[in-house]
Residue, then its C-alpha position, 0 to 999 in steps of 0.5 A: v503490515l499496512l502500507q500507504c503512500r500518496s498514490g499507491v505506487r511506492s507502497a506497492h513496491a514496498a509491499a512486494a519487497l516485504v513479501a519477498r523477504g518473508f512477510t506474510d500479512v502485508t496489505n497495500l492501500e490500493g490507489g494510495i491516500l488520494a483514492w482513499t480520500e476520494a472514496y470517503r469524502 
């Protein structure tokens, strides 16, 4: 599961919740979509 949000904070919390519930293949887009758009501008 790949999670992303605007800044990466909410998706990080969601990723932690999924891992706590047994999901094993969870990835958060660190820095969110803001960091991604800056990196690939």
